[in-house]
N, C-alpha and C positions, 0 to 999 in steps of 0.2 A: 494328322490333321484332325479327324474326328474320333480317334481312338479313345482318348481320355473321356470325351463326353458320353460315349456309349459303353465305357468300361470294357474296352477290347485291347488285347495285347498287340494286335497288329490288324492290318486291313484284311478282312475275310474274303474280299472278292477281288484280290489283285489278279492281274492277267498273267502272271508268271506261273508256269506249270509246276506247282508244288505238290509232291505226292502226299504230303501230310493232310491236304484238304481233298483228296480223292473221295468223292462220294460213291460208295459201292452200289450203284444202281444195277438193275438186272443186266442191261447191255454191257456196262463196263465190267461187272464181275464176270460175265460170260467171256468177253474178250480177253481178260486177264487169264482166265483158265485156259482158253485156247492157246494163248501165247506160252504159257508154262508147259502145257502138254506137248506143243510142237518142239520146244527146246529140250525137254527132258526125254522125249522119244526120238531125238535126233532126225526129225522129219526133214523133208527137202525145203522147199520155199514156204514161208509163212507170210500171208498177206492180211493186213488189217486196214480197212478203209473206214472213212467217216467224213461227214460234212466239215466244212471250215469251222473251227472252234468247238468241235464235238468232244474234245478232251483226249485226242490220240496221243499228243506229246506228254501229258500228265500220265496217261496209262503207261506209256513207254518208260517214263522216269521211275514209276513205281516198280515195273518189271526189273529194270536194271538195278535198282536199289536192293532188290531181294536176291540178286545173284551172288554166289560165293566167290572166293578167290581162285576157284578152279575153272573160272570162265574168263577168257580173254575177249574183250569187246572192242570193236572199231565201229564208230557211229558217224555216218555222213549226213549232214544237214543241208549243204549247198549242193544241189543236184543239177544245176545248169551246167553240166559238164559233158565233154565228148568222151568217148570210150577210154582214151589214153589218160585223160585227166581224172577220170573215175578210178582207174587202176592206181594212179599216183596217189590220189587222196586216200584210198584204202590202205596202201603201204605206209604212208606217213602216219595214219591213225593207229596202225599196228606197231609203230616205232621203227619202221624200216626206212632207209634212205634210198629213193629212186633216182637221185641226181646222176645224170650222165649215162643212164642205162637205157639200152634199147628195150623194146617191149618184150622180146623173148627172154632177155636177161631179167627183167622184172618179174615175169611169170615164174621163172626158175627160182628166183630168190624167195618169192612169196610161197611157192610149193615147199621149199626147204623149211621155211618158218612154220608152215602148218604141220609138216611131219614132226618137227621137233616139239611142237606144242602137244600134239597127240601122244608122243612118246612120254611126255612129262604128265600125262593124264589130265590135260586141260582141254576144254571145249572152246572152239574159236567161233565167235558170233560176229557177223557183219550186219549192222542195222542201218538201213537207209530210210531216213525220214524225208517227207515231201517227195516221195517216189514218182508222183504223177508228173513231175517236171522232167523226168528222164526221157531222152529221145529213144526211138526204136534201136538205133545202133548201141546206145548205152545199155539198154535192157538186154539186148543180145550178148553184150560183153559180160553182164552179170550172169547170164546163163552159162557162159563158157567158164566162168570161175567156179560154178558148181560142179564142173567136171573134175575138179581136183579132189580125188577120193582114193581110198584104198580098196582092196578086194571086198571089204565087208561094210564099210561106212563112209560117209562123206567127211572130208577134212574141214569143210567150211559150211556153216549153217547161215542162211540169209533170211532176213526179216525185211519185208517191204511195208512201209507205212505211208499212206497217202489218202488223197481225197477221192470221192467216188469215181471221178473220171479215170483213175488208175485202172479200174476194172474195164473201161472202154478200151483202153490201150491193150490190156492183156487179152481182150477178146479179139483182137485183129489177127488175121490169118498169118501174118509174118511171125507171130509170137506163139505159135502152136506148140512148139517144143518146150518153151518156158512154161506155158499154161499147164502142160501135162505134168510138170514137176511140182506144181503147188499142192501140197498135202493138207495144209491147214489154212483156212480163209474165214474171215468174219467181218461183217459191216456193222458199225456203230449206228444205231438208230437214235433219233432225238429223244429227249425225255418227254414223258407225258405230264399232264397237269399235277398228278399226285406226286410223281418223282421230282418235279420241279419244286414243289412246296418242301419236300424233305431235303432236296439238295440245298436250297437256300438256308434253311434252319440248321442243317448239318454244319455248314460252314460258319454260321454265326456262333454255334455252340463251340466249335473248335477254337475260335479266336476269343471267346469270352474269358474275362478275369474272374467273374463271380457268376451269379445267376444269368444265364444267356438271355438275350433279347430274342424275340421271335417276330417274324412277319406273319400277319394273318393270312388265312387262306384266300380272302378276297384280294389282298395285295399280291400274293404269288400267282394267282390266276391272271391278273393283269400283266405281270411280268411274263408268264408263259405265253399269253396271247400275242405279245409283241416279238418275243424272242423265238417262238416256234420250238421251244425246248432245247435250244442250242446253248450249251454251258457258257460259252464266252460271252454271248449277248446277255445271258442271265446275269453274269458278273458285272457287265457294263452297267445294266440298268439298276441292279441292286447297289452297286458302289455309288453311283450318282445319287440315288435316293438317300443314302446315308450322308452324303455331302450336302445335299439340299436341306435335309433334316437338321444337320448340325448348323448350317448357316441360319436357319430360322428357329433354332433352339427347340426343336420338337423331339420329345423323348420317344414318341410312337410314330412309326412310319405307317401312314393311312392311305386309303385309295386315292383321295384328291391329290396328295403329294406325289404319288407314283404316276398318276396321269399327267401331272405338270412336268415331271422328270422326262417321261417318254415323249411328250410334245416338244420339250426343249432339245432332246437328243435327236429327234426327227428333223427339227427346224435347222439344227446345225450340221446335219449330215452325218453324225457320229454313227448311228445305227445303219445308215445306208438303206437301200430299198428292201422291201419285204422279200426275204430270201426263201428258197426251197431247201429245206434241210437234206433232202434226198436227191439233190441235183446231180445229174450225170453229164452235163455239158462240160467239155474240156476247157480248162483255163489256159493251159499251154498246149498247142496243137501237136499231135503225134508227128506230123511232118510239117515243120514251119514253112516249107516252100509252098505247101498246098493251102496254107491258111489265107483266106480272102476275107478281109474285113468289110469290103463293099460289095454290093451287088454288081454284076457285070455291066448293066446298063448305067449304073451310077458312077462307075469308074471313069467313064468318058466325060461326065459333067463336072466332077470334082477331083482335083488332083490329090493323091494320097498325102503329099507333104502338107497341103492345106488342111486336110482332115486331121492330120496328126497335130498340126499347130493349134487348130481349134480345140481339139480335145485337151491339149496341154494347158491352153489358156483357161479353159473352163475348170479343169482340176485345180490350177493354181489359185483361181478366184475362190473356189469352194474351200480350199485349204486355208486361205487367208482368213475367211470368215470364221472357220472353225478355231483357228489359232487365236483370233481376237476374242472370241466368246470364251474360250478356255482361260486366256490371260486375264479377262475381266473377272471371271468367277474366282480364280486364284487370288487376284488382288483384294477382292472383297473378303475372302476367307482369311487372308493374312491380316487385313485390318481388323477383323473381328477377333482373331487371336490376340493381337496387340492390345485391344481394348480389354479383353478378359484378363490378360496378364497384368495390365496396369490396375484394374480393379482389384485383383487378388492382392497385389502389393499394398494397396491403399488399406484394405481391410486388415491385412497383417500388421501394418503400422499403427492403426487405430487400436488394435488388440494390445500391442506392446505398450502404448502410451497409457491405456487404462490400467493395465497390470502395474505399471510403475507408480501411477498416482495412488493406487490402492495400497501399495507397499509403504509409500512415504506417509500416508495417512495413519497407518497402524503404528509406525515407529515414532511419530512426533506427537502422539496424543498425550496431553497433561494428565498427571495423577489426580484423582479426587482428594479433597482436604479431609482430615480426620474428623470424625463426628464429635461434636461438643457435648459434654454432659448436660443433662436436663434435670432441673431448670438451671439456667445460668446463675452465676454468683450474685449478680446485681438484683436478681429476682427472688433470692431466698428470703425467708421471714426475718423481720428485724428482731424477733424474740430470740433468734439463735445467736445474736451478736453479744459478746461477753459484756461490753460496756452497758448495753441496754438491760441486761440481767441484773447487773450491780445496782443500776439506778432504780429499777422496779423493786428490788429487795429493800432499799432504803426507804421508800415511800410506805410500804406496808408495815415496816417496823415502827415508823413514827405514828401511823394510825393506831396501832396496837397500844403503844405507850400512852397516847392521848386518851383513848377510850377506857382501857383497863387500868391504866396507871402502871408506871414501871420506874424502878430506881434508876434506870439507865438515863443519864442526862442526854438531853437533845443538844447536839452541837450545831454551831452555826454553819459549818461548812457542809452539814448534811441536808440543810434546807435548800 
């Protein structure tokens, strides 16, 4: 879209968790060091938490990329599972087939696999992303998996990655045994204003084809003020700023443009409400049966089905507005790209025609005529003509003979 205009090889603020763009901020570098220490020391449970969009998945991708072939990894990302489904998912990711097996048979097969991996000198790592969605029984099942061990070490190392409310669940009395087995724990804090400025310009430099463009400190401060230092929201605002700048052909992203971008993103609901990066309120309740969305007194006035339908209708209307705004913006950008491409083709054709005309002009130019001697023949002196010389010689001879006398007769034809 805007890559060619700003001389970028790719979009620097894409929302996909690309390890190539990981900015080693203080908190991210510390979290990565904690993860590496926990794995290398064969610790028990490793827990990494952070707000939504704080870079947990990018951090995890960076860790997994750095592992050697002596580590066998299973990664679970869909965690809305009951205990048996969780066990089946882990076996499938390890390459084992749980089809038609009872739970004791699956545990026996998994134990044999872990022993064989340890005998081959390989470490087995189970990574569970979005762990805040796990129910209490599922978390207890994970604790039971950690009991697969030899006399000296664990056969399975487990990493839990989740939002801040994962800590709320782990603090519950029912999970005391699991909590005591956590040996490495770290929470990702949001970026401050200085780190936000370095984060933005780090990603711009990584994507640049030549001299990298930079956002001024005033621009990054505005981005930080709205995003609260959450990397995903920083990416959303910065990417939209480049889109707006490209649409208006602005080579420099300034404060008024960013203010316009933030206002537009707020108006369309893309950024959502101002969030708390250190939120601890649970998104998914620890006990779904105990989750009450309405106050007890309100439950008698409004039926839950009516509330649910009203929420869905409001969400659908908001989604329609957002999709319409995005479609209009994309249409305008496509139109602009089409116009620029047509203009480039027109300029190229004009250059070609001018070059052809110049070539023809050089090849068809007539040669200059040879220079004539000067003076021309018709302008030469009559005295140089032979006949005139003869006639002048006869005149002086007759004058001489007349004055001095001469025996030479004067002939008629000489007169």
